[in-house]
C-alpha positions in Angstrom: 42.3 37.2 -59.5 41.3 40.6 -60.9 37.7 41.7 -60.5 35.9 44.3 -62.6 33.4 46.7 -61.4 30.9 44.9 -63.6 31.5 41.6 -61.9 31.1 43.3 -58.5 27.8 44.9 -59.6 26.6 41.5 -60.7 27.6 39.9 -57.4 25.9 42.6 -55.4 22.7 42.5 -57.4 22.5 38.7 -57.1 24.2 38.4 -53.7 21.2 36.8 -52.0 21.0 34.2 -54.7 24.7 33.3 -54.4 24.6 33.3 -50.6 21.5 31.0 -50.7 23.5 28.7 -52.9 26.4 28.7 -50.5 24.2 28.1 -47.5 22.4 25.2 -49.1 25.5 23.6 -50.4 24.7 24.1 -54.0 27.4 26.6 -54.9 30.7 25.8 -56.6 34.0 26.3 -54.8 34.6 29.4 -57.0 31.2 31.0 -56.0 31.9 30.1 -52.3 35.2 31.9 -52.5 33.8 34.9 -54.3 31.0 35.3 -51.7 33.5 35.1 -48.9 35.8 37.7 -50.5 32.8 40.0 -51.2 31.6 39.8 -47.6 35.2 40.5 -46.3 35.6 43.3 -48.7 32.4 45.0 -47.7 33.2 44.6 -44.1 36.3 46.8 -44.4 34.5 49.7 -46.3 34.2 53.0 -44.5 31.0 52.9 -42.4 28.7 55.0 -44.6 29.7 53.0 -47.7 29.2 49.7 -45.8 25.6 50.7 -44.8 24.8 51.9 -48.3 25.8 48.6 -49.8 24.0 46.6 -47.0 20.8 48.6 -47.4 20.7 48.5 -51.2 21.7 45.0 -51.9 21.2 42.9 -48.8 18.1 44.6 -47.3 16.6 45.5 -50.8 16.0 49.2 -50.1 15.4 51.5 -53.0 18.1 53.9 -54.3 15.7 56.8 -53.5 15.2 55.7 -50.0 18.9 55.1 -49.3 19.8 58.5 -51.0 17.4 60.3 -48.7 18.8 58.6 -45.6 22.4 59.6 -46.5 21.7 63.0 -47.9 22.3 62.2 -51.6 20.3 62.9 -54.7 19.2 59.6 -56.4 21.8 60.4 -59.1 24.4 61.1 -56.5 23.6 57.7 -54.9 24.1 55.9 -58.2 27.5 57.6 -58.6 28.5 56.8 -54.9 27.6 53.1 -55.6 29.9 53.1 -58.6 32.7 54.4 -56.5 32.2 51.8 -53.9 32.0 49.0 -56.5 35.4 50.2 -57.7 36.6 50.0 -54.1 35.3 46.5 -53.6 36.8 45.4 -56.8 40.1 46.7 -55.7 40.0 45.1 -52.3 38.8 41.8 -53.7 41.7 41.8 -56.3 44.4 42.3 -53.7 
């Protein structure tokens, strides 16, 4: 299956909702598979990218906070996340 960066962005933004559905048994098989693929894809990212995604989407930190932590401007952080979303889409599509 091919994933777009838009799909990845949506999954990242709503990850906690999807993960909650999986854990409570309310998710469809398709959502369960996508959550599993997403988690595996994130786990193989370079270390900084992994931590950026975890902080932004799983720990709900702000872009400004994460940008400061990693030495990016806020705009630079948005651009970095777009690059990482493309990488995740590519990994998930393999």
